[in-house]
N, CA, C and O of each residue as an XYZ file, in Angstrom:
528
protein
N       0.817     -0.965     -0.162
C       0.198      0.117     -0.171
C       0.574      1.082      0.111
O       1.245      1.289      1.122
N       0.226      1.952     -0.740
C       1.271      3.196     -0.745
C       0.449      4.405     -0.181
O      -0.752      4.611     -0.353
N       1.503      5.297      0.654
C       1.311      6.367      1.801
C       2.025      7.307      1.431
O       2.960      7.101      0.657
N       1.700      8.703      1.968
C       2.414      9.802      1.754
C       2.510     10.159      3.785
O       1.808     10.439      4.756
N       3.705      9.919      3.431
C       4.648     10.291      4.904
C       4.495     11.768      4.852
O       4.110     12.040      5.989
N       4.551     12.540      4.385
C       4.093     13.960      4.210
C       3.075     14.528      4.833
O       3.046     15.463      5.633
N       1.769     13.488      4.123
C       0.490     13.697      4.224
C       0.445     12.914      5.902
O      -0.180     13.584      6.723
N       0.684     12.392      6.109
C       0.661     11.300      7.732
C       1.152     12.583      8.603
O       0.358     13.035      9.429
N       2.270     13.111      8.471
C       2.570     14.597      9.514
C       1.674     15.298      9.083
O       0.771     15.310      9.921
N       1.379     16.016      8.049
C       0.257     16.959      8.046
C      -0.950     16.604      8.926
O      -1.501     17.530      9.522
N      -1.418     15.339      9.068
C      -2.343     15.147      9.780
C      -2.466     15.413     10.910
O      -3.307     16.085     11.507
N      -1.049     14.526     11.426
C      -0.390     15.033     12.629
C      -0.286     16.277     13.133
O      -0.625     16.555     14.284
N       0.245     17.200     12.206
C       0.291     18.797     12.653
C      -1.171     19.020     12.939
O      -1.468     19.380     14.078
N      -2.141     18.847     12.023
C      -3.462     19.462     12.086
C      -4.228     18.958     13.795
O      -5.109     19.580     14.389
N      -3.604     17.791     14.206
C      -4.246     17.022     15.368
C      -3.824     17.722     16.610
O      -4.317     17.751     17.737
N      -2.752     18.290     16.076
C      -1.723     18.949     17.426
C      -2.735     20.251     17.920
O      -3.001     20.486     19.099
N      -3.225     21.023     16.770
C      -3.687     21.897     17.162
C      -4.802     22.131     18.273
O      -5.002     23.066     19.048
N      -5.614     20.616     17.996
C      -6.283     20.631     19.045
C      -6.001     20.033     20.747
O      -6.809     19.710     21.618
N      -4.874     20.058     20.739
C      -4.053     19.699     22.086
C      -5.013     20.481     22.979
O      -5.502     21.578     22.709
N      -5.256     19.596     24.330
C      -5.612     20.336     25.631
C      -4.233     20.391     26.262
O      -4.045     19.432     27.011
N      -3.457     21.035     26.196
C      -2.337     21.043     27.512
C      -1.857     22.561     28.168
O      -0.791     23.176     28.114
N      -3.090     22.833     28.769
C      -2.884     24.352     29.482
C      -1.912     24.472     30.947
O      -1.647     25.492     31.585
N      -1.456     22.908     31.242
C      -0.105     22.816     32.160
C       1.346     22.745     32.052
O       2.167     23.337     32.753
N       1.543     22.000     31.151
C       2.687     21.526     30.383
C       2.933     22.632     29.111
O       4.027     23.129     28.844
N       1.642     22.903     28.380
C       1.856     24.011     27.547
C       2.747     23.514     26.226
O       3.284     24.164     25.329
N       2.653     21.715     26.561
C       3.535     20.900     25.388
C       2.366     20.176     24.367
O       1.863     19.104     24.705
N       2.066     20.694     23.384
C       1.164     20.530     22.482
C       1.353     19.620     21.698
O       2.120     20.083     20.855
N       1.040     18.226     21.364
C       1.407     16.938     20.867
C      -0.088     16.097     19.798
O      -1.208     15.810     20.220
N       0.544     15.874     18.179
C      -0.307     15.829     17.656
C       0.001     14.443     16.663
O       0.852     14.437     15.773
N      -0.664     13.566     16.930
C      -0.710     11.876     16.098
C      -1.450     11.722     15.172
O      -2.614     12.119     15.220
N      -0.986     11.168     14.222
C      -1.675     10.477     13.178
C      -1.473      9.079     13.221
O      -0.366      8.686     13.588
N      -2.335      8.263     12.915
C      -2.035      6.601     12.943
C      -2.554      5.997     12.068
O      -3.633      5.449     12.292
N      -1.850      5.898     10.600
C      -2.259      4.430      9.552
C      -2.596      3.186      9.862
O      -1.723      2.406     10.242
N      -3.731      2.851      9.767
C      -3.952      1.805     10.046
C      -3.986      1.180      8.426
O      -4.161      1.881      7.428
N      -3.733     -0.608      8.428
C      -3.732     -1.165      7.427
C      -4.759     -1.165      6.818
O      -4.398     -1.384      5.661
N      -6.054     -1.040      6.825
C      -7.076     -0.647      5.840
C      -6.872      0.394      5.228
O      -7.562      0.593      4.228
N      -5.821      1.434      5.642
C      -5.441      2.623      4.843
C      -6.534      4.213      5.541
O      -6.606      5.351      5.076
N      -7.142      3.672      6.636
C      -7.678      5.068      7.642
C      -6.774      5.394      8.434
O      -5.943      4.659      8.968
N      -6.915      6.535      8.534
C      -6.122      7.464      9.948
C      -6.618      7.953     10.790
O      -7.516      8.789     10.689
N      -6.091      7.493     11.901
C      -6.884      8.094     13.158
C      -5.731      8.906     13.625
O      -4.547      8.568     13.626
N      -6.336     10.206     14.087
C      -5.280     11.303     14.708
C      -5.851     10.877     16.108
O      -6.730     10.107     16.495
N      -4.727     11.942     16.834
C      -4.898     12.226     18.655
C      -4.504     13.187     18.844
O      -3.837     13.775     17.993
N      -4.728     13.610     19.828
C      -4.148     15.015     20.745
C      -3.639     14.468     22.119
O      -4.106     13.404     22.525
N      -2.644     15.185     22.901
C      -2.757     14.653     24.169
C      -3.633     15.755     24.634
O      -3.938     16.828     24.112
N      -4.021     15.083     25.990
C      -5.209     15.917     26.495
C      -4.432     16.266     28.312
O      -4.377     15.301     29.074
N      -4.222     16.816     28.509
C      -3.844     16.990     30.114
C      -5.105     17.217     31.122
O      -6.276     17.521     30.891
N      -4.325     16.921     32.462
C      -5.853     16.733     33.661
C      -4.780     17.592     34.504
O      -3.580     17.772     34.295
N      -5.694     18.100     35.613
C      -4.915     18.680     36.523
C      -4.195     17.607     37.413
O      -2.980     17.668     37.603
N      -5.072     16.512     38.014
C      -4.386     15.669     38.146
C      -3.636     14.700     37.679
O      -4.047     13.544     37.582
N      -2.255     15.144     37.285
C      -1.189     14.898     36.082
C      -1.112     13.501     35.537
O      -1.049     13.201     34.345
N      -1.125     12.771     36.459
C      -1.132     10.971     35.852
C      -2.209     10.470     35.166
O      -2.143      9.303     34.781
N      -3.480     11.317     34.869
C      -4.814     11.234     34.523
C      -5.093     11.531     32.879
O      -5.998     11.126     32.150
N      -3.790     12.516     32.570
C      -3.283     12.997     31.132
C      -3.084     11.470     30.142
O      -2.725     10.335     30.458
N      -3.463     12.020     28.976
C      -3.360     10.911     27.745
C      -2.039     11.613     26.822
O      -1.707     12.798     26.863
N      -1.512     10.713     26.134
C      -0.641     11.486     25.325
C      -1.419     11.314     23.814
O      -2.163     10.342     23.685
N      -1.287     12.036     22.943
C      -1.744     11.643     21.437
C      -1.775     10.816     20.673
O      -2.599     10.624     19.779
N      -0.429      9.957     21.091
C      -0.097      8.488     20.327
C      -0.979      7.604     21.117
O      -1.023      6.478     20.622
N      -1.552      7.714     21.970
C      -2.257      6.718     22.699
C      -3.549      7.022     22.542
O      -4.312      6.071     22.714
N      -4.088      8.170     22.239
C      -5.491      8.769     21.862
C      -5.593      8.022     20.403
O      -6.676      7.510     20.120
N      -4.808      7.961     19.723
C      -4.679      7.873     17.990
C      -5.123      5.934     18.127
O      -5.996      5.412     17.434
N      -4.138      5.060     19.337
C      -4.595      4.048     19.252
C      -5.710      3.829     19.817
O      -6.306      2.993     19.137
N      -6.340      4.151     20.743
C      -7.606      3.748     21.168
C      -8.499      3.911     20.375
O      -9.346      3.089     20.024
N      -8.328      5.252     19.961
C      -9.777      5.522     18.740
C      -9.705      4.435     17.618
O     -10.651      3.781     17.179
N      -8.312      4.368     17.220
C      -8.538      3.028     16.151
C      -9.281      1.569     16.889
O     -10.307      0.915     16.699
N      -8.367      1.528     17.613
C      -8.813     -0.130     18.345
C     -10.222      0.195     18.097
O     -10.928     -0.450     17.321
N     -10.637      1.267     18.812
C     -12.433      1.235     19.325
C     -12.934      0.976     17.999
O     -13.781      0.084     18.049
N     -12.700      1.500     16.589
C     -13.432      1.065     15.492
C     -12.685      0.158     14.713
O     -12.378      0.191     13.522
N     -12.431     -0.725     15.681
C     -11.998     -2.100     14.942
C     -10.796     -2.434     14.408
O     -10.489     -3.616     14.253
N      -9.956     -1.385     14.056
C      -8.356     -1.058     13.669
C      -7.798     -1.794     14.334
O      -8.160     -1.616     15.497
N      -6.708     -2.965     14.210
C      -5.810     -3.882     14.911
C      -4.445     -4.101     14.093
O      -3.599     -4.941     14.398
N      -4.370     -3.302     13.115
C      -2.979     -3.581     12.433
C      -2.617     -2.127     11.930
O      -3.429     -1.418     11.335
N      -1.171     -1.706     12.261
C      -0.784     -0.373     11.845
C       0.457     -0.571     10.641
O       1.334     -1.425     10.508
N       0.146      0.438      9.979
C       1.795      0.900      9.108
C       2.560      1.645      9.772
O       3.745      1.371      9.963
N       1.794      3.028     10.356
C       2.913      3.913     10.745
C       1.811      4.800     11.366
O       0.589      4.929     11.288
N       3.319      5.590     12.310
C       2.451      6.774     13.373
C       3.694      7.931     12.928
O       4.918      7.835     12.830
N       2.777      8.989     12.728
C       3.168     10.512     12.736
C       3.237     10.963     14.395
O       2.373     10.498     15.139
N       3.933     11.571     14.766
C       3.453     12.438     15.863
C       4.805     13.649     15.734
O       5.960     13.515     15.329
N       4.022     14.899     16.300
C       4.447     16.154     15.854
C       4.089     16.783     17.540
O       3.051     16.692     18.195
N       5.219     17.335     17.830
C       5.797     18.027     18.524
C       6.539     19.695     18.354
O       6.918     20.289     17.344
N       6.539     20.026     19.543
C       7.126     21.936     18.826
C       8.625     21.850     18.643
O       9.292     22.649     17.985
N       9.238     20.432     19.520
C      10.652     20.374     19.252
C      11.048     19.143     18.422
O      12.271     19.042     18.331
N      10.284     18.074     17.724
C      10.025     16.865     17.526
C      10.526     15.641     18.619
O      11.247     14.661     18.427
N       9.941     16.049     19.647
C       9.992     15.347     20.856
C       9.954     13.548     20.146
O       9.400     13.161     19.117
N      10.747     12.775     21.135
C       9.942     11.282     20.339
C       8.423     10.940     21.831
O       7.886     11.574     22.740
N       8.362      9.784     21.312
C       6.973      9.550     22.180
C       8.078      8.324     23.391
O       9.097      7.633     23.406
N       6.758      8.832     24.340
C       7.237      8.283     25.814
C       7.244      6.754     25.868
O       6.804      6.045     24.963
N       7.791      6.303     27.024
C       7.776      5.089     27.411
C       6.406      4.289     27.350
O       6.512      3.064     27.404
N       5.064      4.862     27.239
C       4.032      4.265     27.798
C       3.444      4.130     26.536
O       2.602      3.238     26.433
N       3.743      4.936     25.372
C       3.104      5.333     23.832
C       4.161      4.050     23.320
O       3.680      3.086     22.725
N       5.226      4.111     23.529
C       5.958      3.298     22.507
C       5.852      1.707     23.240
O       6.209      0.756     22.544
N       5.540      1.545     24.128
C       4.892      0.001     25.148
C       3.434     -0.373     24.362
O       3.165     -1.551     24.129
N       2.679      0.529     24.042
C       0.966      0.593     23.461
C       1.159      0.394     22.003
O       0.320     -0.143     21.279
N       2.534      0.944     21.531
C       2.919      0.660     19.965
C       2.911     -0.645     19.757
O       2.251     -1.331     18.978
N       4.086     -1.033     20.896
C       4.469     -2.542     20.427
C       3.333     -3.538     20.659
O       3.412     -4.407     19.790
N       2.424     -3.731     21.392
C       1.642     -4.271     21.103
C       0.902     -4.752     20.336
O       0.270     -5.805     20.422
N       0.962     -3.566     19.077
C       0.358     -3.621     17.751
C       1.364     -4.121     16.890
O       0.934     -4.705     15.895
N       2.886     -4.025     17.046
C       3.454     -4.287     15.792
C       4.740     -3.816     16.424
O       4.532     -2.902     17.222
N       6.160     -4.205     16.294
C       7.572     -3.728     16.216
C       7.581     -3.591     14.754
O       8.762     -3.650     14.413
N       6.923     -3.456     13.863
C       7.712     -2.818     12.367
C       6.867     -1.543     12.062
O       7.015     -1.035     10.950
N       6.020     -0.994     12.920
C       5.301      0.094     12.757
C       6.387      1.249     12.626
O       7.100      1.679     13.533
N       6.360      1.624     11.398
C       7.512      2.840     10.974
C       6.449      4.185     12.006
O       5.228      4.273     12.134
N       7.634      5.092     12.604
C       7.282      6.145     13.266
C       7.911      7.319     12.568
O       9.048      7.245     12.102
N       7.229      8.315     12.502
C       7.841      9.646     11.937
C       7.660     10.448     13.424
O       6.790     10.748     14.243
N       8.922     10.558     13.207
C       8.963     12.216     14.641
C       9.166     13.295     14.147
O      10.100     13.228     13.348
N       8.594     14.613     14.264
C       8.643     15.394     13.369
C       8.307     16.777     14.246
O       7.665     16.357     15.208
N       8.412     17.972     14.349
C       8.401     19.419     14.404
C       7.478     19.638     13.794
O       6.883     18.868     13.041
N       7.164     21.073     14.124
C       5.922     21.700     13.726
C       6.198     22.100     12.018
O       5.255     22.150     11.228
N       7.424     22.330     11.664
C       7.935     22.734     10.676
C       7.204     21.716      9.846
O       6.374     22.235      9.100
N       7.287     20.419      9.773
C       6.739     19.108      9.224
C       8.010     18.408      9.247
O       7.859     17.217      8.978
N       9.200     18.741      9.475
C      10.447     17.422      9.129
C      10.877     17.115     10.002
O      11.357     17.635     11.010
N      10.699     16.108      9.593
C      10.715     14.494     10.268
C      12.123     13.731     10.387
O      13.048     14.177      9.708
N      12.361     12.553     11.243
C      13.015     10.909     11.174
C      12.198     10.372     11.179
O      11.107     10.849     11.493
N      12.390      9.053     10.807
C      11.822      8.105     10.255
C      12.372      6.898     11.452
O      13.564      6.595     11.428
N      11.679      6.407     12.220
C      12.309      5.073     12.796
C      11.406      3.938     12.618
O      10.869      3.670     11.543
N      11.220      3.138     13.935
C      10.295      1.929     14.281
C      10.013      1.983     15.691
O      10.638      2.367     16.679
N       8.576      1.347     15.424
C       8.511      0.918     17.286
C       9.750      0.386     17.861
O      10.394      0.732     18.852
N       9.929     -0.563     16.973
C      11.356     -1.797     17.699
C      12.877     -1.078     18.009
O      13.720     -1.504     18.798
N      12.959     -0.046     17.281
C      13.954      0.650     17.317
C      13.808      1.557     18.757
O      14.704      1.807     19.563
N      12.432      1.948     18.803
C      12.182      3.071     19.826
C      12.524      2.146     21.259
O      13.078      2.338     22.342
N      11.730      0.873     20.442
C      11.700     -0.241     22.256
C      12.235     -1.332     22.170
O      11.521     -2.320     21.995
N      13.747     -1.469     22.275
C      13.947     -2.593     22.106
C      13.934     -3.634     23.226
O      14.149     -3.165     24.344
N      13.716     -5.008     23.151
C      13.883     -5.640     24.332
C      12.370     -5.514     25.056
O      12.209     -5.801     26.242
N      11.184     -5.005     24.103
C      10.227     -4.867     24.574
C       9.619     -5.861     24.918
O       9.814     -6.859     24.224
N       8.543     -6.003     26.250
C       7.537     -6.944     26.671
C       6.684     -7.272     26.081
O       6.076     -6.263     25.724
N       6.101     -8.369     25.635
C       4.976     -8.414     24.586
C       4.331     -9.829     25.363
O       4.610    -10.294     26.468
N       3.418    -10.279     24.385
C       2.392    -11.121     24.890
C       3.304    -12.608     25.011
O       2.924    -13.498     25.771
N       4.170    -12.706     24.419
C       5.062    -14.039     24.160
C       5.749    -14.220     25.571
O       5.980    -15.355     25.986
N       6.089    -13.043     26.342
C       6.227    -12.813     27.772
C       5.351    -13.653     28.709
O       5.777    -14.240     29.704
N       4.493    -13.647     28.421
C       2.917    -13.769     29.028
C       2.685    -15.419     29.084
O       2.293    -16.167     29.979
N       3.079    -15.617     27.811
C       2.919    -17.135     27.146
C       3.838    -18.218     28.248
O       3.627    -19.198     28.963
N       4.779    -17.470     27.911
C       6.007    -18.220     28.873
C       6.067    -18.536     30.122
O       7.087    -19.120     30.490
N       5.219    -18.304     30.914
C       4.657    -18.011     32.244
C       5.072    -19.785     32.263
O       4.860    -20.458     33.271
C-alpha cells in the first residue's frame, strides 16, 4: 500500500492544534495509519491530576482500536521540537507491532523515521506472558 509520509505528518500537525495542554503547554499531535488505509488522529489531553492525562499517540491508538482497527502501518507524531514518544506510548504501539514506522516531526513538518522496534528494544510482549 502506498502512503505519503508528508501527508501523515500534515495530519498530525492538524491534530496537534486540538491539544488540551494548559499545564505543560507542550502540545502533541499524532496520526496513525491503519492497514485498512484509514488514518486515526489524536492529541494530548492533560488533566490537573497529572497522571490522568493521555498522550496523543495513545489517543490515536484507542480511537483506532475502538473502531475495530488492529493492524497499523505507521504513526506520525508532531511536537514543537520533534520530541520522541514516551515509554508508555512506545509500549502501547509495541502491542500492535514492532514493525510500525514512526515519523517523529517538529511543527515545520521536518521529520525523522524510525520503527517501534528501534524505539523500544527488548520490549515486553504477549510472548512473555505465554512463557509463564
